[in-house]
C-alpha positions as CSV (number, residue, x, y, z in Angstrom):
1,M,20.5,37.5,-57.0
2,R,19.0,36.8,-53.6
3,M,20.7,37.8,-50.3
4,P,21.5,34.7,-47.7
5,A,19.1,34.8,-44.8
6,W,22.2,35.5,-42.3
7,A,23.3,38.5,-44.4
8,T,20.0,40.1,-44.4
9,G,19.9,39.5,-40.5
10,A,23.3,41.0,-40.2
11,C,22.2,44.0,-42.2
12,L,19.1,44.7,-40.1
13,I,21.5,44.5,-36.8
14,L,24.0,46.9,-38.2
15,A,21.1,49.3,-39.1
16,S,19.7,49.3,-36.0
17,L,22.9,49.8,-34.2
18,L,23.7,52.7,-36.5
19,T,20.2,54.3,-36.0
20,A,20.9,53.9,-32.1
21,A,24.2,55.6,-32.4
22,T,22.8,58.6,-34.5
23,R,19.6,59.3,-32.7
24,P,19.6,62.0,-30.0
25,V,20.0,60.6,-26.7
26,V,17.1,62.0,-24.4
27,A,17.2,63.3,-21.0
28,E,16.0,60.3,-19.0
29,E,18.7,58.2,-20.6
30,I,21.7,60.5,-19.9
31,V,20.6,60.5,-16.2
32,L,20.3,56.7,-16.2
33,R,23.7,56.1,-17.8
34,G,25.6,58.2,-15.5
35,T,27.2,58.0,-12.3
36,L,25.0,59.0,-9.3
37,Y,26.3,61.2,-6.3
38,E,23.9,61.5,-3.3
39,P,23.9,65.6,-2.0
40,G,27.5,66.5,-0.7
41,K,29.1,63.5,-2.1
42,L,30.9,64.9,-5.4
43,Q,34.0,66.5,-4.9
44,I,34.6,69.7,-7.2
45,G,38.2,70.9,-6.7
46,T,38.7,70.8,-2.8
47,R,34.9,71.2,-2.1
48,M,31.9,69.0,-1.8
49,P,29.1,71.4,-3.1
50,V,25.4,70.7,-2.1
51,C,22.4,71.9,-3.6
52,G,19.6,70.8,-1.0
53,R,18.5,67.2,-1.6
54,T,19.5,67.4,-5.2
55,R,21.5,64.3,-6.3
56,T,24.2,64.8,-9.2
57,V,24.7,62.7,-11.9
58,V,28.0,62.7,-13.8
59,T,28.0,61.4,-17.3
60,A,30.1,62.2,-20.6
61,D,26.9,61.7,-22.6
62,L,25.5,65.4,-22.0
63,G,26.5,67.6,-24.5
64,D,26.9,70.5,-22.5
65,Y,29.1,71.5,-19.1
66,G,26.1,71.0,-17.2
67,A,22.2,70.8,-16.9
68,S,19.2,70.7,-14.6
69,I,17.3,67.3,-15.9
70,G,14.5,66.4,-13.6
71,G,15.3,66.5,-10.1
72,F,19.1,66.0,-10.9
73,I,22.1,68.3,-11.6
74,V,23.8,66.7,-14.5
75,L,27.8,67.5,-15.2
76,N,30.1,66.3,-18.3
77,P,33.2,65.7,-16.9
78,V,34.8,65.6,-20.2
79,R,33.9,69.2,-20.6
80,L,34.6,70.0,-17.2
81,D,38.0,68.6,-16.5
82,R,39.5,71.3,-18.6
83,L,38.4,74.0,-16.5
84,S,39.4,75.5,-13.0
85,A,37.6,74.6,-10.2
86,A,35.9,78.1,-9.8
87,T,34.3,77.6,-13.0
88,R,33.4,74.1,-12.2
89,L,31.7,75.4,-9.2
90,F,30.0,78.1,-11.1
91,V,28.4,75.6,-13.6
92,Y,27.2,73.1,-10.6
93,S,25.9,76.4,-8.6
94,H,24.2,77.7,-12.0
95,E,22.4,74.2,-12.2
96,C,21.8,74.3,-8.8
97,A,19.6,77.4,-9.2
98,H,17.7,75.9,-11.8
99,Q,16.9,73.1,-9.4
100,L,15.7,75.7,-6.6
101,Y,14.2,78.3,-8.5
102,G,13.3,76.9,-12.2
103,P,14.2,78.4,-15.5
104,G,15.9,81.5,-16.1
105,E,19.8,82.0,-17.1
106,E,20.2,85.1,-15.7
107,Q,18.7,84.3,-12.3
108,A,20.8,81.1,-12.5
109,D,24.1,82.9,-13.5
110,C,23.5,85.6,-10.8
111,Y,22.8,83.1,-7.8
112,A,26.0,81.1,-8.8
113,A,28.0,84.3,-8.8
114,R,26.6,85.4,-5.4
115,R,27.0,81.9,-3.9
116,G,30.6,81.8,-5.2
117,K,31.7,85.0,-4.1
118,A,29.8,84.3,-0.6
119,E,31.5,81.0,-0.1
120,G,34.9,82.5,-1.1
121,W,35.5,80.0,-4.2
122,L,35.0,82.6,-6.8
123,L,37.1,85.8,-7.4
124,E,36.6,88.7,-9.8
125,S,39.4,87.3,-12.1
126,D,37.5,84.1,-12.3
127,I,34.7,85.5,-14.3
128,D,36.7,85.7,-17.4
129,Q,37.3,82.0,-17.9
130,I,33.4,81.4,-16.7
131,C,32.3,84.0,-19.5
132,M,34.7,81.9,-22.1
133,I,32.6,78.7,-21.9
134,F,29.6,80.6,-23.1
135,P,29.0,81.0,-26.9
136,H,29.5,84.1,-28.4
137,K,26.1,84.4,-29.8
138,S,23.1,83.1,-28.4
139,R,21.7,79.9,-29.1
140,S,18.3,80.4,-27.8
141,P,15.8,82.8,-26.6
142,E,16.5,81.8,-22.9
143,H,20.3,82.5,-23.0
144,P,21.6,86.1,-23.5
145,N,24.8,86.8,-25.8
146,R,28.1,86.4,-24.2
147,A,28.8,90.0,-23.4
148,E,25.3,90.7,-21.8
149,R,25.6,87.5,-19.9
150,C,29.0,88.3,-18.4
151,A,27.9,92.1,-17.5
152,A,25.1,90.6,-15.7
153,I,27.3,88.1,-13.9
154,R,29.9,91.1,-12.8
155,S,27.2,93.0,-11.9
156,C,25.7,90.0,-9.4
157,F,29.4,89.2,-8.3
158,D,29.7,93.0,-7.4
159,S,26.4,93.0,-5.3
160,A,27.1,90.0,-3.4
161,A,28.1,89.5,0.1
162,V,31.9,89.1,1.0
163,P,32.5,86.1,2.9
164,A,32.8,86.7,6.7
165,A,36.6,85.6,6.7
166,A,38.9,85.9,3.5
167,P,39.1,82.1,2.6
168,V,42.6,80.5,2.4
169,L,42.3,78.7,-1.2
170,A,44.0,75.5,-1.7
171,P,46.2,75.2,-4.6
172,Q,43.4,72.8,-6.3
173,D,41.0,75.5,-5.8
174,R,43.2,77.8,-8.2
175,D,44.2,75.2,-10.6
176,F,42.6,73.7,-13.6
177,R,42.4,70.4,-12.4
C-alpha cells in the first residue's frame, strides 16, 4: 500500500521537528534565544552587577546555572530563581571571572568569593548554599569535586578584604527571591 503524498510530507515535517527538538542546542543558539542586558542593566536581588563591558544573556535554554559563552555571561533564570541573591551574584561573578581571566574554575570561584566579601553581598554562611549547586562528584577534569571546591572557596573568602563599611543588607538580598 502506497502512502498519499500529503502523509509523506507530514511525516517528513514531523521527523524534522523531532530531530530539531532532540539535538543539542549549540552555544550560539543559546545566546541568540536569550534576553540581552547591557552592562549594569540586569538586576540580581537589589544589585546591578557589572563585569566591565560584558553583556549578559538570560535564557532558560542553558542547561546550567550560568556560563561564559563568547563575550557574554549567560544565566538561566529558571535555575537561579530558586536560589538566594548571594548565590545568584556568586554565579554571575564566577562567570564574570571567566570573561576577565579565561578558563579555570578555582580562579573563577576565588574571584567570586573575594568580590562578594569585598562588596558586602556574600557572608560566610552563604557559602553552604553556593556549595549545594555543585555536583558531589566532578563532571569534568576542570571542575573539582564539591568538597575540594568548597574548601577553596572558603579559603578565598577568608583571605578577602572586608568591606570598608559594614553593608546594610536589604531583605531582598537575604531572601531566596
